[in-house]
FIMAR-361167 format. One record per residue (C-alpha): residue in one letter; x, y, z. Coordinates in Angstrom, 2 decimals, decimal comma. Layout:
// residues N
+---------+---------+---------+---------+
| residuo |      c1 |      c2 |      c3 |
+---------+---------+---------+---------+
|       a |       X |       Y |       Z |
...
+---------+---------+---------+---------+
END
This chain:
// residues 315
+---------+---------+---------+---------+
| residuo |      c1 |      c2 |      c3 |
+---------+---------+---------+---------+
|       x |  138,73 |  141,20 |  157,52 |
|       x |  136,57 |  143,27 |  155,21 |
|       x |  134,33 |  141,43 |  152,78 |
|       x |  136,22 |  142,65 |  149,72 |
|       x |  139,64 |  141,76 |  151,20 |
|       x |  139,06 |  138,03 |  151,54 |
|       x |  141,64 |  135,95 |  149,62 |
|       x |  140,29 |  134,74 |  146,30 |
|       x |  139,51 |  131,06 |  146,06 |
|       x |  141,41 |  129,26 |  143,28 |
|       x |  139,51 |  128,88 |  140,02 |
|       x |  140,40 |  125,72 |  138,12 |
|       x |  139,87 |  125,04 |  134,43 |
|       x |  137,56 |  122,10 |  133,81 |
|       x |  136,93 |  119,91 |  130,81 |
|       x |  137,43 |  121,78 |  127,55 |
|       x |  137,62 |  121,15 |  123,84 |
|       x |  137,74 |  123,10 |  120,61 |
|       x |  137,54 |  122,50 |  116,89 |
|       x |  135,69 |  123,34 |  113,70 |
|       x |  132,01 |  122,45 |  113,58 |
|       x |  129,80 |  121,58 |  110,61 |
|       x |  132,29 |  121,23 |  107,79 |
|       x |  130,14 |  120,35 |  104,76 |
|       x |  132,12 |  118,04 |  102,51 |
|       x |  130,75 |  116,41 |   99,36 |
|       x |  132,88 |  113,69 |   97,78 |
|       x |  132,17 |  112,53 |   94,22 |
|       x |  133,72 |  109,22 |   93,22 |
|       x |  133,83 |  108,75 |   89,45 |
|       x |  133,77 |  105,13 |   88,34 |
|       x |  133,76 |  105,77 |   84,62 |
|       x |  130,37 |  107,12 |   83,69 |
|       x |  128,90 |  105,97 |   87,01 |
|       x |  129,32 |  108,46 |   89,82 |
|       x |  128,85 |  107,94 |   93,57 |
|       x |  128,19 |  110,68 |   96,11 |
|       x |  128,91 |  111,05 |   99,83 |
|       x |  127,50 |  114,17 |  101,49 |
|       x |  128,73 |  114,73 |  105,05 |
|       x |  128,52 |  117,37 |  107,77 |
|       x |  131,67 |  116,85 |  109,88 |
|       x |  132,34 |  118,39 |  113,30 |
|       x |  135,78 |  118,07 |  114,93 |
|       x |  136,42 |  118,55 |  118,66 |
|       x |  139,96 |  118,28 |  120,09 |
|       x |  141,20 |  118,27 |  123,69 |
|       x |  144,53 |  117,76 |  125,43 |
|       x |  147,30 |  120,01 |  126,77 |
|       x |  145,31 |  123,23 |  126,48 |
|       x |  145,70 |  124,88 |  129,89 |
|       x |  148,04 |  127,66 |  128,74 |
|       x |  145,76 |  128,99 |  126,02 |
|       x |  143,01 |  129,44 |  128,62 |
|       x |  145,16 |  130,83 |  131,44 |
|       x |  147,60 |  133,04 |  129,53 |
|       x |  146,33 |  133,17 |  125,95 |
|       x |  149,40 |  131,37 |  124,58 |
|       x |  148,53 |  129,60 |  121,34 |
|       x |  151,69 |  127,46 |  121,29 |
|       x |  149,64 |  124,26 |  121,72 |
|       x |  146,71 |  125,28 |  119,53 |
|       x |  146,12 |  123,69 |  116,14 |
|       x |  143,98 |  126,34 |  114,38 |
|       x |  140,40 |  125,37 |  113,76 |
|       x |  140,94 |  126,47 |  110,18 |
|       x |  143,57 |  123,73 |  109,94 |
|       x |  141,09 |  121,15 |  111,17 |
|       x |  138,68 |  122,31 |  108,44 |
|       x |  141,38 |  121,94 |  105,79 |
|       x |  142,27 |  118,49 |  107,15 |
|       x |  138,69 |  117,28 |  106,68 |
|       x |  138,73 |  118,19 |  102,99 |
|       x |  142,26 |  116,90 |  102,42 |
|       x |  141,52 |  113,54 |  104,02 |
|       x |  138,38 |  113,23 |  101,89 |
|       x |  140,65 |  113,41 |   98,87 |
|       x |  143,49 |  111,27 |  100,27 |
|       x |  141,43 |  108,43 |  101,75 |
|       x |  138,08 |  108,85 |  100,06 |
|       x |  134,88 |  108,27 |  102,02 |
|       x |  133,91 |  104,61 |  102,16 |
|       x |  131,57 |  105,28 |  105,08 |
|       x |  131,01 |  107,96 |  107,70 |
|       x |  132,51 |  105,68 |  110,34 |
|       x |  135,65 |  104,88 |  108,37 |
|       x |  136,20 |  108,54 |  107,51 |
|       x |  135,77 |  109,54 |  111,17 |
|       x |  138,34 |  106,93 |  112,21 |
|       x |  140,86 |  108,33 |  109,70 |
|       x |  140,35 |  111,85 |  111,06 |
|       x |  140,49 |  110,93 |  114,75 |
|       x |  143,67 |  108,88 |  114,28 |
|       x |  145,32 |  111,71 |  112,34 |
|       x |  144,66 |  114,41 |  114,93 |
|       x |  145,77 |  112,34 |  117,92 |
|       x |  148,87 |  110,79 |  116,35 |
|       x |  150,12 |  113,84 |  114,43 |
|       x |  150,01 |  116,37 |  117,27 |
|       x |  151,64 |  115,55 |  120,62 |
|       x |  149,54 |  118,11 |  122,51 |
|       x |  146,24 |  116,62 |  121,29 |
|       x |  145,20 |  113,72 |  123,50 |
|       x |  141,64 |  113,11 |  122,37 |
|       x |  139,64 |  113,67 |  119,22 |
|       x |  135,89 |  113,44 |  118,80 |
|       x |  134,48 |  113,39 |  115,29 |
|       x |  130,74 |  113,79 |  114,80 |
|       x |  129,28 |  113,24 |  111,34 |
|       x |  125,85 |  113,64 |  109,82 |
|       x |  125,38 |  111,96 |  106,45 |
|       x |  122,75 |  113,06 |  103,96 |
|       x |  121,60 |  110,35 |  101,60 |
|       x |  121,04 |  110,72 |   97,87 |
|       x |  119,22 |  108,46 |   95,42 |
|       x |  120,20 |  108,07 |   91,81 |
|       x |  117,72 |  109,51 |   89,32 |
|       x |  116,85 |  106,99 |   86,66 |
|       x |  116,20 |  108,34 |   83,19 |
|       x |  113,09 |  107,58 |   81,15 |
|       x |  113,17 |  105,67 |   77,90 |
|       x |  112,14 |  108,88 |   76,15 |
|       x |  115,48 |  110,43 |   77,02 |
|       x |  117,46 |  107,59 |   75,53 |
|       x |  117,62 |  109,32 |   72,13 |
|       x |  119,39 |  112,25 |   73,78 |
|       x |  121,84 |  110,70 |   76,21 |
|       x |  121,00 |  107,02 |   76,62 |
|       x |  118,98 |  105,70 |   79,56 |
|       x |  121,82 |  103,48 |   80,65 |
|       x |  124,24 |  106,42 |   80,68 |
|       x |  122,44 |  108,67 |   83,15 |
|       x |  124,31 |  107,68 |   86,31 |
|       x |  125,32 |  111,07 |   87,60 |
|       x |  122,02 |  112,61 |   88,72 |
|       x |  120,68 |  112,33 |   92,27 |
|       x |  117,76 |  113,42 |   94,43 |
|       x |  118,03 |  113,91 |   98,19 |
|       x |  116,22 |  111,25 |  100,16 |
|       x |  113,56 |  112,80 |  102,34 |
|       x |  114,06 |  110,32 |  105,14 |
|       x |  116,44 |  109,99 |  108,05 |
|       x |  119,82 |  111,58 |  108,65 |
|       x |  122,61 |  109,14 |  109,40 |
|       x |  124,94 |  109,91 |  112,33 |
|       x |  128,25 |  108,75 |  113,72 |
|       x |  130,58 |  109,84 |  116,51 |
|       x |  134,19 |  108,64 |  116,66 |
|       x |  136,24 |  109,20 |  119,84 |
|       x |  139,94 |  108,31 |  120,11 |
|       x |  142,44 |  109,09 |  122,87 |
|       x |  145,50 |  107,37 |  121,44 |
|       x |  144,67 |  104,04 |  123,06 |
|       x |  140,93 |  103,41 |  123,05 |
|       x |  138,28 |  103,86 |  120,39 |
|       x |  134,59 |  104,45 |  120,83 |
|       x |  132,38 |  104,28 |  117,75 |
|       x |  128,73 |  105,26 |  118,11 |
|       x |  126,51 |  105,44 |  115,07 |
|       x |  122,86 |  106,22 |  114,66 |
|       x |  120,12 |  108,10 |  112,86 |
|       x |  117,52 |  110,78 |  113,48 |
|       x |  114,27 |  111,93 |  111,90 |
|       x |  113,19 |  108,44 |  110,79 |
|       x |  109,42 |  108,86 |  110,89 |
|       x |  107,38 |  105,65 |  111,15 |
|       x |  103,71 |  104,87 |  111,67 |
|       x |  101,53 |  101,85 |  112,39 |
|       x |   97,88 |  102,45 |  111,57 |
|       x |   96,74 |   99,58 |  113,81 |
|       x |   98,07 |   96,85 |  116,15 |
|       x |   98,61 |   99,39 |  118,91 |
|       x |   96,73 |   99,85 |  122,19 |
|       x |   97,11 |  101,97 |  125,32 |
|       x |   95,05 |  101,19 |  128,39 |
|       x |   95,29 |  100,11 |  132,04 |
|       x |   97,34 |  103,17 |  133,05 |
|       x |   97,18 |  105,16 |  136,30 |
|       x |   94,21 |  107,50 |  136,54 |
|       x |   93,75 |  110,41 |  138,91 |
|       x |   91,52 |  113,49 |  139,04 |
|       x |   93,50 |  115,14 |  136,23 |
|       x |   93,26 |  112,21 |  133,81 |
|       x |   91,10 |  112,86 |  130,76 |
|       x |   92,75 |  110,54 |  128,23 |
|       x |   90,45 |  107,77 |  127,06 |
|       x |   91,76 |  104,23 |  126,86 |
|       x |   92,54 |  103,10 |  123,32 |
|       x |   92,25 |   99,55 |  122,01 |
|       x |   93,06 |  100,34 |  118,38 |
|       x |   95,15 |  103,43 |  117,80 |
|       x |   97,73 |  104,93 |  115,47 |
|       x |  101,29 |  104,57 |  116,76 |
|       x |  103,73 |  107,00 |  115,18 |
|       x |  107,15 |  108,33 |  116,14 |
|       x |  110,23 |  110,01 |  114,73 |
|       x |  113,07 |  107,71 |  115,68 |
|       x |  116,36 |  109,04 |  117,02 |
|       x |  118,63 |  106,10 |  117,75 |
|       x |  122,31 |  105,53 |  118,54 |
|       x |  124,16 |  102,25 |  118,79 |
|       x |  127,61 |  101,54 |  120,22 |
|       x |  130,01 |   99,17 |  118,51 |
|       x |  132,27 |   96,82 |  120,46 |
|       x |  135,09 |   97,28 |  117,93 |
|       x |  138,44 |   98,23 |  119,49 |
|       x |  141,40 |   98,58 |  117,14 |
|       x |  141,56 |   95,26 |  115,32 |
|       x |  141,67 |   95,98 |  111,59 |
|       x |  140,82 |   92,35 |  110,85 |
|       x |  137,60 |   92,58 |  112,87 |
|       x |  136,48 |   96,02 |  111,72 |
|       x |  132,76 |   95,95 |  110,87 |
|       x |  131,47 |   96,57 |  107,40 |
|       x |  130,06 |   99,95 |  108,39 |
|       x |  127,73 |  100,35 |  105,41 |
|       x |  126,23 |   96,88 |  105,76 |
|       x |  125,93 |   97,25 |  109,52 |
|       x |  123,93 |  100,47 |  109,15 |
|       x |  121,62 |   98,93 |  106,57 |
|       x |  121,01 |   95,85 |  108,73 |
|       x |  120,43 |   97,82 |  111,95 |
|       x |  117,92 |  100,03 |  110,16 |
|       x |  116,21 |   96,94 |  108,71 |
|       x |  115,88 |   95,19 |  112,08 |
|       x |  114,69 |   98,42 |  113,71 |
|       x |  111,93 |   98,89 |  111,16 |
|       x |  110,92 |   95,24 |  111,13 |
|       x |  110,61 |   95,21 |  114,93 |
|       x |  108,47 |   98,35 |  114,81 |
|       x |  106,20 |   96,85 |  112,17 |
|       x |  105,94 |   93,37 |  113,67 |
|       x |  105,38 |   94,26 |  117,35 |
|       x |  101,78 |   94,30 |  118,54 |
|       x |  102,28 |   97,27 |  120,81 |
|       x |  100,63 |   97,87 |  124,18 |
|       x |  102,93 |  100,85 |  124,77 |
|       x |  105,64 |  102,74 |  122,92 |
|       x |  108,04 |  101,58 |  125,66 |
|       x |  107,37 |   97,97 |  124,69 |
|       x |  108,08 |   98,79 |  121,05 |
|       x |  111,33 |  100,55 |  122,02 |
|       x |  112,55 |   97,44 |  123,85 |
|       x |  111,63 |   95,15 |  120,97 |
|       x |  113,48 |   97,37 |  118,48 |
|       x |  116,63 |   97,41 |  120,62 |
|       x |  116,46 |   93,69 |  121,35 |
|       x |  116,08 |   92,82 |  117,67 |
|       x |  119,21 |   94,81 |  116,84 |
|       x |  121,38 |   93,34 |  119,59 |
|       x |  120,21 |   89,79 |  118,97 |
|       x |  121,03 |   90,04 |  115,26 |
|       x |  124,14 |   92,24 |  115,18 |
|       x |  127,06 |   90,87 |  117,19 |
|       x |  129,14 |   94,02 |  116,59 |
|       x |  126,72 |   96,13 |  118,68 |
|       x |  126,46 |   96,08 |  122,49 |
|       x |  124,12 |   98,99 |  123,21 |
|       x |  121,25 |  100,85 |  121,57 |
|       x |  119,71 |  104,08 |  122,84 |
|       x |  116,38 |  105,47 |  121,60 |
|       x |  114,56 |  108,76 |  121,88 |
|       x |  111,01 |  108,31 |  120,60 |
|       x |  108,57 |  111,22 |  120,60 |
|       x |  105,01 |  109,92 |  120,48 |
|       x |  103,45 |  111,54 |  117,43 |
|       x |   99,91 |  111,67 |  118,79 |
|       x |   96,97 |  111,11 |  116,45 |
|       x |   93,60 |  111,87 |  118,02 |
|       x |   90,25 |  110,78 |  116,61 |
|       x |   88,23 |  113,77 |  115,45 |
|       x |   84,71 |  114,11 |  116,89 |
|       x |   82,47 |  114,16 |  113,83 |
|       x |   79,17 |  113,64 |  115,67 |
|       x |   78,27 |  117,37 |  115,48 |
|       x |   78,11 |  116,85 |  111,70 |
|       x |   76,04 |  113,69 |  111,95 |
|       x |   78,99 |  111,53 |  110,93 |
|       x |   80,55 |  108,45 |  112,48 |
|       x |   84,32 |  108,21 |  112,83 |
|       x |   85,25 |  104,56 |  112,91 |
|       x |   89,02 |  105,01 |  113,32 |
|       x |   89,26 |  106,82 |  110,00 |
|       x |   89,85 |  110,55 |  110,54 |
|       x |   92,52 |  111,81 |  112,95 |
|       x |   94,03 |  115,08 |  114,07 |
|       x |   97,84 |  114,87 |  113,99 |
|       x |   99,11 |  116,92 |  116,94 |
|       x |  102,70 |  118,13 |  116,77 |
|       x |  102,97 |  119,33 |  120,41 |
|       x |  102,98 |  118,70 |  123,24 |
|       x |  104,09 |  115,11 |  122,82 |
|       x |  105,05 |  112,19 |  124,99 |
|       x |  108,79 |  111,50 |  124,86 |
|       x |  109,89 |  107,93 |  125,46 |
|       x |  113,63 |  107,30 |  125,97 |
|       x |  115,52 |  104,18 |  126,87 |
|       x |  118,64 |  102,09 |  126,41 |
|       x |  118,85 |   98,40 |  125,56 |
|       x |  122,17 |   96,74 |  126,47 |
|       x |  123,67 |   93,35 |  125,74 |
|       x |  123,74 |   91,20 |  128,90 |
|       x |  127,04 |   91,69 |  130,72 |
|       x |  127,81 |   95,05 |  129,09 |
|       x |  127,55 |   98,57 |  130,48 |
|       x |  125,56 |  101,46 |  129,03 |
|       x |  128,00 |  104,11 |  127,82 |
|       x |  126,18 |  106,15 |  125,19 |
|       x |  125,88 |  109,72 |  126,50 |
|       x |  122,35 |  110,98 |  126,93 |
|       x |  123,03 |  114,04 |  124,77 |
|       x |  123,95 |  111,86 |  121,78 |
|       x |  120,35 |  112,29 |  120,65 |
|       x |  121,21 |  115,96 |  119,98 |
|       x |  123,97 |  115,26 |  117,49 |
+---------+---------+---------+---------+
END
């Protein structure tokens, strides 16, 4: 049989999903003169009975991505946005229960935080210092994350953050490592330890409304324990600090079974000032942005399995 006359092998459609990504929704809640703001970037991914649209182009089972966009804004008005997690749960439940052909919904949300701008006493003659409760400034810190997955029976809620930059100016060492002919790094017994934390944590909540976590409080407490562990650990390696941060969270937050970290080591190297006749007693550093060491790891409650996908750090 000629090469070009061989029967074609069957080609099978694999995992697939579709939806509308990065819907920017800002919800203002007006409590009299006091306003509250929620600023979200919402991405919707749907999967289910979608073979026909791939094989034949039939759209009979396709909910338009434009409809998913409209749903995000409508649900923000109908339900409000108490938290990113709660809003994601509303959306996931809606898509799976309202459309028979949709079997699974994944909602990924980034939340951008705002701080209220307090007025000065000098402005009180114009508007009243106690009346300025509608002005905000974007926080220049971390971005909050959440991913909600629902298949009609089981929920998975994973929350997290990225771009939380932290630094210890002491109480960090790095020595006793493997050395070969290519090793030039000098051992350090007092160094700067800095990283930009990307972290995700998985909740053990299922579908019990009575046991639903207080999502806002949970985030605040996880962030607090994470930062306290970073600050209070005398670190012999960034890996040790990672484990202490994850352990502190799991030991203090019963609603969380797993924490995954991605920690780039923001290297700070002592500058050689001897050519200028100057000593550098751990005072002047060069902050290198690349290349950098990348430390990743998962801390899991005893008896539980690790289920956070590795690519969650790229939310």
